[in-house]
N, C-alpha and C positions, 0 to 999 in steps of 0.2 A: 588972546588971551594975553595979561598984563605977566610982566617979569615979577611982581607978586604974589600973583596967585598960582604961578606954578612951581616958588620954591617952598608954595604954603605945602602944594599935593606933595612933593619931595620930601619933606616932613612931616605927612601923614603916613605914608609910606613905609617910613624910615623905624617911626613909633610899633605901627601894626608887626613889623617883622619883630622888633624887638621883645615885641608883646608875647608874640607864640613862639619866640624860641624857649625860653624857659618851659612852659607847656610840652615841648617836642622832647625837648632833654629829662622832664618829668615822666612822662610815658615812658622815655627808652629805659630809664632808670627802675622802673617796673618789674620787670623781665617776662620771659614769655609764658609762665607760669597763668599771670593774671589774664592773658587775652581768655577768653569763654572761645568753650569749641561748638561749633555750628551745632545747633540743635536739628532734629529731623521735621519732616514736614507737619503738618497738623494732623491733632489725635481725635479721632471721632469719638464719641460717646466716654473719655477716659476713664481707666479703671485703676486705684492705687492699690498697690501690693508693696507687699514687705518679701523679704528673704533672707535667711543666714547662711555668713558663709565663715568658714573656717581663718578665710586670709581672704583679702579683697585689698593686699596690696596693690597699687599702680592701678585701680580702675577709677577710671578719673567719671565728678561730677558730668551730667551730658552723655554717656557714653551710651552707645546703641542696646535697643534689648533687641534680638532677633526672633525669630519661630520659622524653623526650617529654611535660614537664610533670607528671611525679608525681615524688614523695618518695622517692629509694631510699637516703639517706645523708646522711652529715656530714663537713663538714671536721674532723680531728683535730688537724694541725698545718702550720705551714709556715715551710718552712729557705729560706735563699741559700744559695747554690753557684754559683758562675764568672758572680756577674751573672746568675743564673738564681733561679728561686723554687720550689721544690719543696713541692706542696700533696698532704701524705698524708690520704688518704680513707677512710672504712670504708663500703661499699653493702651493700647485701641482693645473698645470692649466690644466691639463686631466680630473681634477675633475669637475663635471657639479654642481657649487655654482650659483646661482640665484641672482639677482640684490635684490627678494624681500624676501632674506633671513635675519633671526636674528643670532645675537651673544650675548653668555651668559657665564659671567665668572663661574664655576663650580667645585666642588673637588669632589674627588671618595669617601675620606672619610669626616666627619668636620672637622679634622685640617691635611687634607692634603693638597699638593699643588695644588693651582690652576691650571686651563687650560682653554683654548677661545672655546666655543663648537659652531659652526654654526648649527642652527637649519634650513632646509628648509620649505619655507610656503606651505601648500596644492597646488595641480596644480588646476589649473584654466583653462576655454576655454582660454583663452589671455595668453599664457606662455610668461613672463619676459624674457630681456637677459639673457647670463651669465654675469657675475664680468670679468672685463676686469684689466690690469694691471694698478693700481692708483685710481682704484674706493674707495669710501668711504660708510662704514656704517653708517647711521646717528645716533642720541642718542637714538632718539625716537626705534631704534630697536635695542638697545643693554639693557641688565640685568646684573646687579653687584652681586656679590656674596655675600653671608653673611663674615663679617669678625670672625678672632678668638674671637675678643672682643664681637661681637655679640652674639656668640654660648656660650660663657661662662657668658655673662650677662643675654641670656634666661635663663640657666640654674641655673641659682643662683635666679632667679626672681621664677622658678617652686619651689627649695627646699624650699626658705625662704619666699618667699611670702603669702606659709597658703593654695598651691592649695595642697600641698600633706593631710596637718591635716586636709584639707576639705574632701579631698576624703576617709581618715580615718574616720571620722565624722559620713559621709553617710555610709560608709559599718556598721558601728556600730549599726547607727539610725536603719537602715534595720533591723537587724540584732533582736534588741530589739523589732520593731515591730512584725516580726513574732513568737520570743517569741519560746513556743514548738509547736509553730504548722507546722513545717518545713516537716512534713508529707501530713497536706493539701497543703501548697505551691507545693510542688512536685507533687499530683494529680492533683493539677490544671494547673501546666506547660504540666505533660503528658494530661491532655483534651486538652488543649489549639494544641499540638504538633498531636492529633488524629482530633482533625476539620481542624486544618490546610490541614493536610492531606489529609482529604476528601476534603475539598476543591479544594483541588489540582487536586485529582483523578476526579471532574466532573467540571474540567474548561472547557470542551469543552460543557456541558448540561450548563455552567453557560453563555458563549458564544453564545450559541444559543440563548436562556431565553434572551439575554442584544438585539438580531441582532433582534427575533420578537419584542421587544417591542421597538425599534427604528424604525421596519417597520411599524407597528400602527402608532404610532407618524406619522410617514409619509407621510400613509394614511390620515389620522383624518387632517391633515394639508392640503392636497391636496384639500380634499373635506368639507373644511372649509366653503366656501360660501353655498354649499348645504346645511349642516348643520345650519350655519346660516338661509337659505331661510325656513328650516321646523322647526325651533321656531319663525319663523318671521307668519308663516302660521297657528301655534296652540295659537298665542299669543289671536287671538280669543274667540277660545273655553275655553282657561286657564279663559280668562274674563268673558266668560259665566257660568262656573263651578264655579268663584268668588262672581258671582252676586247671583247664586243659592245657595250658600255652605248651608245655613240654612233650603231649601226645602228638597237638599241632604240630608242632616244629617237628619230631618225630618222621610226622605223614607228609610233612614239605619236603623232609630229605630223602624220605624212600620215594616218593614221585620224582625226583630229582633224579636219583638213581635209575628210576624206570625209564626215566626221558631221555638220558645217557645212552641205556641199550638200546632201544628202540632208535635213536638216532643211530648206532653203529650198524644198521641194516643198510645194505648199498639199495641204491636209488631201482624203482622200479623198470628203468632202461641201462640197469648193470653197470653205472656209470662212478666215479670212485668223489664226484663234485661236487653231489650233491645227496643227502639220506631218504629215507623213503618218505618220512614225514613234510619233507620240504616238496613233495611229489604229491602229497595228499593235501597240503595245505596250496598248491597249484591246480589241483584239479576242483577244492571246496571254492576255488577261488572263479572257475570258468563254470562248474554250477550255479552260483550265484548271479552271474552274467545271464546264462542262459533264464533262469526264472526272472531276473528285470527287464530283459531287453524285449522290449511292445513290438518288435518286429521278429521274434523268434519263429523260424521254418519248420514244420513238422516232418519236412522229406526229412533230414536230419532221422531224426528215429526212424522213418520207416525204413532207411537203409543199415542200423543197426539192427533191426528188428530179424533178418534170416539167421544173422550170427548170434544172438541170443537163442533162437529158436535149436539151431545145429547145437547149441551148449548143453539144451535141456529137451534133448529126444529121450530120454529114457529116465530113470528115475534118478539118474546122478548127474552131474554137472560135469562133462569132459573138459579137460584143460588139457596143455601139452608146457610145462617145465621145461627149462633150458638153464641150470645151473653152472655160471659161469666161476661162480665163487663162492666159498663158504669157509667158514672157520666153525668145526666144534670144538666146545668145551673146550682144556688148555690148548690144544694145539692149534696153533696161531696160522693163520693163512698170509703169503707176503704180504698183502696190502692191509689186514686186519689185524690187529695184537691179540692175544688170547685174554680170554677173562680168569680174572684172579681166584672169582668165586668158585670156577670149575676146574676139577684135575684130572687127568686117565687113572686108569684104574693100578690099586696099587694092595699092599698086603691088608690093610684096615680094611679094605672091601671084602675080603673072603669072610670075617668075621662080623661081618654087618650081614652077608648074605648068610649064613649058617645061622645066627640070631634070627633072622628072619623068617625064616622055614622051621626052624623051631618052634616060634611065638604061632605061626601058621599051626604048625601040629599038634600044638596044644587047645587051639582053639578047634579043629576037630576033633578031639577027643572029649571035650568038655561038650560037643554036641551029641556024640554017639553016649557016653555015660555020665553024663550029667556033671554040674561046675565042681563038687565034692570028690568025683572019685578022678577028676584028671589028674596027671603027674605033673609034679612043681618040677 
């Protein structure tokens, strides 16, 4: 190689570098916005559809179109008309997208790039047709994503709007309210957890009780007319009881007085610790046990028969009584007070006796001489 040829090659290289430098500088001057986004893979049987959005800010061309998280197409162009953004998309024609689908502008992260998400509607009995080339998704079926400005303003409002300060105040106030009673609060939480666990364990019993209550309510509702008839039939009896409430109250008082008088009788064993009514109750309970005892023996009754035969050997019942305590009239016993309804003989009883004798005498004369000749 000659020195002349070497110099020529160096000059050619320098010229090429100088020529490429303006091109590189021109490329850097255009900015990142001029760099095209990577497009999705091949789209089979592409369909061109449009969707109207109220706001498509920050949605770039070549943005992805997804269905259930899978890429099915890309955004071709965005135009504005009547304060509405019309987004033209090319999607895979083999993907089943129907006319009742909705379109949403979403982003994977709060500050990430937007993409169009198609959301199929729940299937019904009448399935709509699939989207065709040139179909349009109306504004009522689309939703715009929050812009970067909206996200930043919401975060600023959360930080500077006092929400965090209020949360801190609430936590501090809860701490002051609890004070030094944290152990009690912990015990309350443990007891609440235990209660919830027991309720959860008895869910079946609670459910059965609720079902039984529901069945009772249904039965009562089904027999409402029967209950109304019973109430209507009981109305006259209730009215009679209401009309005779005074007499019933007097009868109750009289029964109570009789019971108190009977209660004053001594017991069958002449003790002061109980009354004859208690002995009768004890006897009735014993007889009831004899009746209901499956192993009752007749030998006991056979031993009683000779005693009964001795008592009834004649036309009368033979009995021997031994009276230890006796309360007569107004004369009290040392163990039993006198009855205020009785009194001893006094001067008024003689007048009553003479009047009774005269009354009987007049009746006798009336039977002998007739009522018209009897003296008055």
